[in-house]
Every structure is written in structure tokens, then in C-alpha cells.
N, C-alpha and C positions, 0 to 999 in steps of 0.2 A: 884687851879681853872684852871690852864692851860690845864688840861686834861679833864675837865668837859664840859658840854653843854654851849655854848655861842651864842650870837646873830650872830656873824660872822660865826660860824660853821653852824648855822641854815640857814643863807643866802646861804652859799656854797652848802648846801644840797638842798635848793630850786632851785638854779640856775643849779646845776649839775644833780643829780639823778632824780629830779622832772621836769627838763627841762623848767624852767621858764625864762631862759635867753632870749629866743626868744620873750616872752611876754613883758619883760622889754624894749627890743629894739624897738618893734612895738606895743605899747599899745593902739594906736588909738588917739594920742594927737591931739586935734583940735585947739590948740592955734595958733594965728598968730604971728610970730616972737617971739617965747618964749625965755626968758632970763635965765630960770632955766631948766636944763635937766629933761625930763619927767621921766626917770628911777629913778632919785634921789627922786622926789616927790612921785612917786608910791611906791617905797620901804619904804619911810618914813611913809606913811599911813599904810602899811602892818606891819611894825615893831612896830608902835604904837599900833596896834591891838594885836600883840603878847605880848607886854608889858602891855596890858590893859590900855593904855593911848589913849582913843578913840576920844577925841575932837581935833579939829584943833589947838586950843590953846595949848593943851598938846603936840602935835607933834612939834609945833613951839618951845616949851620949850626944848624938847629933842634935836632938831638939833642945838639949841643955847647953849647947855650944854657943859661940858668939854669932852664929849665922842662921838663926831660925827664919828670918825673913827671906834670905836667899834660898833656904830649903823649901819655902812655900808652906810652912806650918805656923799656925797662928797662936799656938799654946804649947806649954811644956807639960810633960807627963812622964811617968815611969814605966818600966817594963811590965810591972804587974797590971797596969791599966791596959796594955796591949794584950796580955794574956786573958784578962776578963773580957775584953772586946772581941777577940777572935773566937773564944769559946761560944759566943752567942751570935756571931755574924752568920747570916744565911748565905750559903755558897751559891745559890741559884742566880742572884743578880750579877755576881762576878762572871759566871759562865755566859749569861746573856750579854753582858757588856763586851766580852771578848768576841762573841759572834758578831755583834754590831760593828765593832772595830774592823773585823775582817771584811765585812760587807762595804764599809766605807773605804777601806784600802783598795778593794777591787774596783769600786766606782771611780776612785782616783787613779786608776791604771797602775797600781803597784805590781800587778802580775802580768802586764801586757807583753812582756818579753818572752813569756812562756807559751808554747803551743797548747799545752794541757796543764791543768791544775790538779794536783793529786792530794790525797790524804793518806797518812800512814798511821797504823795502830800497832803498838808494841808494849811490852811490860818490862818493869825493872824493879830493883830492890833499893830502898832508901831507908834512912833513919834507924840505925842500929842502936840498941841499948842493952844494958845488963839485966834489967828487971822489967817485967810486964807493967806497962803504965797506962794502957788504953785498950779499947776493944779491937783496935786494928793491929795490935802486936801479934806477930807470928813467930813461934819458937823455931830455933834451929839447933841441931844436935851435932855432937862429935861422932867419931867412928864407933864409939862404944854405945851410942844411942842416948847419951846424956844431954839434957838441955844446957847449952852453954851461953845462950843469949836470946835476944828477941830482935826482930826487924820488921819493917813495913814494906808492903808491895803495892804497886799501882800500875794501871794501864794508862797510857798517854796517847792522845791523837794530835797530829800536827799537819799543817799545810806543807807539802813538799813538791818538788819538781817545778816550782814557779819562780825560781831565782832568788827567793827569800824564804827561809824556813820559819814557820810561826806555830809553835805548839800552843794549843788553846783550851785543852780540857784534860782532866785526869779522872780516873775512877779507881779508888782504893779497894783492896780486898783483904778480908780478915782471915782468922784462923781456919774457918771451914769453907772458905771461898777459894777461887782460883783465878789465874790470869785469863783462862778461857771464858769463864762466866763474866768477869769484869769487862773484858774486851767486847763481849756481846752487848752488855748494858751500855757501854760507851758508844758503840756503833748505833744502837737504837735511839740514843738520846742526841748525840752530836750531829749526825748526818741530817736528820730531819730539821734540826735547829738551823743548820746552815742553809738548807733548801737544796732542791735537786739541781738547780742551775749553777750552783757555786763551783762544784768540782767535777772532774771528768772520770776519776778512777780512785780506787782504794787499793793500797799495797800493804801486804802483811807477810810475816815470816811463816815458815812451814808449820809451826805449832798451831796456827789458826787455819791451816788449809784442810778443814774438815767439811763434810757435807752440811752439818748444822750451821757452821759459821758462814759458809758460802750461800746457803739458803737465806740466812739473816741479811746478808748483803743484797741478795735478790729482792727481799721484801722491802728493803730501803731503796731499791731501784738504783743501786750503786754498782757499776762494773768493778770487778776485782781482779787484781794481779797477786798471786800467792806463790811463795817459794815451794818448789817440789823437791822433796827429799825421800828418804827410804820409809817415812811414815805412811806413804801410799805405795806399797811395794809393787802392786800389779801395774799401775800406771808408770812408775819409775822404770820398771823392767822393760815395758813396751817402748818407752822413749829411748832408753839406752840401746835397745836392739835396733831400732830404726835409724837413729841419728849417728850411731857409731859406724854404720855401714855406708854412710853417705858423706860426700864432701860438703863443706859448708855452703849454704844457700847464698850467703853474701859475706864479703870480706870488706872491712873499712878501717879507717884510722880514727881513734878517739884520743885526742891529745897525743901522748907519746905511745899509746898502746895500739897494738893491732888487734882488731876484734873480728872473730868469726861468729856468724849467726846461722842457726838452724830454726826453722819455723814450720809447724804443721797444725792444722785445725781440725783433724778428723780422728783424734784418739777417742777410744771408748771411755765413758765415765765409769767409775766404780759403782758398786751395787746400790749404795744409798744416795748417790748424787743424782738429782733430778735435772740434769742438763742433757740436751740431745747429743752433744759432742764436747770434747775438751780441746782447747788450743794450747799448745806448749811451745815456748821459745827457749832455745838454749844459746847462751853466749859463752865464748871462750876468749879470755883476754890474754894476749901475749905481751908481757911487760918488758921494758928495756933490759932489766937485769936477768931475763930468762924465766921469771916466774909465770906460771899458768894459773889463771883463776877461771873456774867454770861454774855456771849456775843454770839450773832449769827452773822455769816459771810457768805456771798454768794460769789460764785466764778464760773469761767468757767474752772478751772484746773481739769483735769480728775482724777477720783479716782483710776484708774488702774496704774497711774504714780506717783501721789502725795498722800501718805497715810495721814490719819487723823492727826497724830502727827506732820508731817511736815506742814500741813495746819494750825494747831493750832499755831505753832511757827511763821509762816508767818503773821498771824493775830496779834499776840502779838507784832511783830516788829513795828507796826504802832506807838506805844508809843515812839519810839526812836526819831521821828521828834519833838515830844513835849518836851521830856526831854533833849536830846542831841542837838536838833536843836533850837527851840524857847526859851526854858528856859536858856540854856547856852548863846545864843546870847544876850538875854535881860539882864540877871543878871550879866554876866561876860564881855561881849564884847561891851556894850554900844549901842545895836541895836536900842534902842528907842531914843537915843540922836540925835538931828538934828544938824549936824556940820555946814551945810550951807543950808538954806531953798530955794532950787531950785530943780525942779523935776529930772533933770539928775544927779545933785550932790548927791541927796538922793539915787538914784538907784545905782550909782557907789560906794558909800560908803557901801551900803548893800552888793554888790557883793565882794568888797575888804575885807569886814568882813568875808565872807564865804571863800575867798581864804586864808586868814590868819588862819582861823579855820582848813582848810584842811591841810595846811603846818604844823601847830603846832601839830595837832593830828598824822599825819603820822610820823613826827620827833620824837614825844614823845612815841607813842605806838608801832611803827614798827622799826624805825631806831635805837632809843636808847635801845629798848628792845631786844638786841642781847646778848645771854648768859643766865645765870640762875637768874640774879638779878630781883627784882620785877619792874613792870612798875611804873615810877614816876607819881605822880598825877599832874594835870594841875597846881595847885598852886605851887608845888615844882619846876616845870619847869620855871614858871614866876619868882620865887625868884632867880633861878640860872641865868636867862637871865639878870635880873637887876644887880646882883652881877658882871656879866661879863662886864658891862659897867663901873664899878668902880665908881658909883655914890651912893649917899645916898638918892636918891629920893624915896619916899614911893609909894606904889601902892595899889589899891583897891583889896582886896582878897575875896570879896563877891562872 
């Protein structure tokens, strides 16, 4: 075990090559006269996420175990200390730290296998509860219109289409807010923070395919690929009329699927969209079991620079934020668990979950995958990290 992956080696990787030393030193601690060092509390939460011990009670048990040195934590504390700490922790340094990690990863050629680097924005539901506990709680009702509980919603942005999916920011929205507004705030904050040269396109679902959001992407100077559905009836009807009367412009194989592609860049924009023309690509997947999957996507990427096949792959990369973003965060990282029901604590915990996800994936997929050996699975890495602590504590492998 001495030569294999361990939590201490992972921490050295995070603080060294990924440059998180500065964040741990200046994480935005807002406590008055703190008795426990902020860097110890911060790393304990991140380490808990890496070990899939996502509750504050679980982190408390870890730091009171027989392996605090292997955990990389210098002091013991309780779950109430973490609650007080996260209530007062500024989320801005965490966001900046993840952006800096992404830039370091790009400089270290983590995305070199991809022709284009994409970003995806989407919304989801997390953190259900029976009673309202913070300003981010949103009520939901039964068929009779009665309030039966509360939940939280957020928009997420992730690197996609680059061979490794890395979600790096979230924007919550409260009772009088919406995914549409939160996604625009996230777009205007995260894309400039990354810089114009980091990514090549933004991909979104049909709910964000509106003139206002597309114009916001234009202002951020970010080309966009958006799902086209019946929410844009005139354009959808024009696309159906033209493409249904034509044979596919290109036919190819994608793994076991046969793919048919249609592509045209001269569709008229709808009344409120300030684009000269709209390009639309349609793909139709014929799966081995006979299933057909069809999707229409609109974009302002020029056809003389981005061929149909590349645009098809950009569109398909949207599913990464669903599978490697929301699904992994919820099923493996406890994203829906409310550690402490306070709006700032919730936001900080969501951000630290993403930070742990970025560190763990870069360590597992890029740093450990040097040589000819296969990439370790996520659950294999978690097992090795637990074994490195020298404890018999079980973990959730779901």
C-alpha cells in the first residue's frame, strides 16, 4: 500500500500541482476569533467528500478516528464547528480556486485529447425537507395545491466534451427566482472568470433557448449550441418541413449506433433574436435494438469552421452535466443531503463538493493514469483511499 494512492498523496497533489495551497490559506473565513484553523476544517470537508462521507457527523467521526494524520487534519472538532464555519465562509474564494484549478489542468494538457472544450449549464433540484429552514427553500405542492414540503434548486456549469467532466460552479435560486434567471447569472459570472480562450462553446437545453439567454451568451462572446424543441414553434416547423423532405446529408457510425445528420445554416431567426441567420443540425441515432433517438439543435457556430460531425458531438456533450454532474453528485457525493440548513452553508457545501469532485477526477483520470495501465474506477479509488487510512470504516459504494 505504500506505493499506491492514498489520501495524503492526493492532498499533496491538490496543494502542489493543482495549486490549492493558496485557497486553504485564504479561504474567506468569516468567523470571529476562531479556535480551530480554517484550513483544517476546509480540508476535512473536502476529504470527507473524497471518501464519500458527506455529512458533518461523518466528518466528525473521521477526525476523531485513529487516522487523523493520514486524513491530513491537524486537529479534532465536532459537527457544530463545521456548521458555524460554513455559515460564515465566503463562497467567492472557492469559486476562484476551482477556476484556477481548471486553468492549471488545461496548461498541464488535461484536455489535449479533445478538439473542442465545451461548457454546459443546466438546473436541478436538491435538498428536500419537510419545513422551511432557509431563504433558499422553495415550496412544492400536491394535486390539491397544498404545500407538502420544501426543496432547493440550483443551476450548475461544467466543463464538457473534453474527455473529463468537471463541474465547477453553482448558482442557487430561491422562492421568487427561476432557473432561467439563475442560469444567466451563472453565465455572466463563470464564463468571464474562465476567460474567452478557455472554452469553445456553451451547450444548453431547450429551456434556455430564448433570445434573452442567447444574447447574454453573445455578450459573453461565447458561441452557443441549444436544443430546439416546440418552445420555438416557427423555427421548429421550418426545420421539420425542410429536413423531413430531404435524405440525410451525412451518415456515419458512432460506436454501435448508426447516425444520420442534417445541417443547414440559413434558417430565419424568430422576431426577438438578433442573429442574421440560425444554423440547425439534426441527428437521428439508430441504436442496435432498433430504438430511434432524434434531436434538433440550433447554433451560431459557422458551418465553414465547425463541420456537422463536430457540432453533433458538441450537442451530445450536454448529457455529461446530467450523468457526470448531477447524477454523480446526487448518487455518490451526497449532493441532496442537507448538512446544515443555512443558505450560505448549503452553497458552500455544494461548492466544496464540486471542488472535491474536480480534485478526485483529475487525480484519478489524469495524474494516476500515467503509463499503460487502465484508469481506475471511482469506486476503486475510494477503496484505496479508505485503506490508506488504516481503518475498517465502511463506505457507501452506490
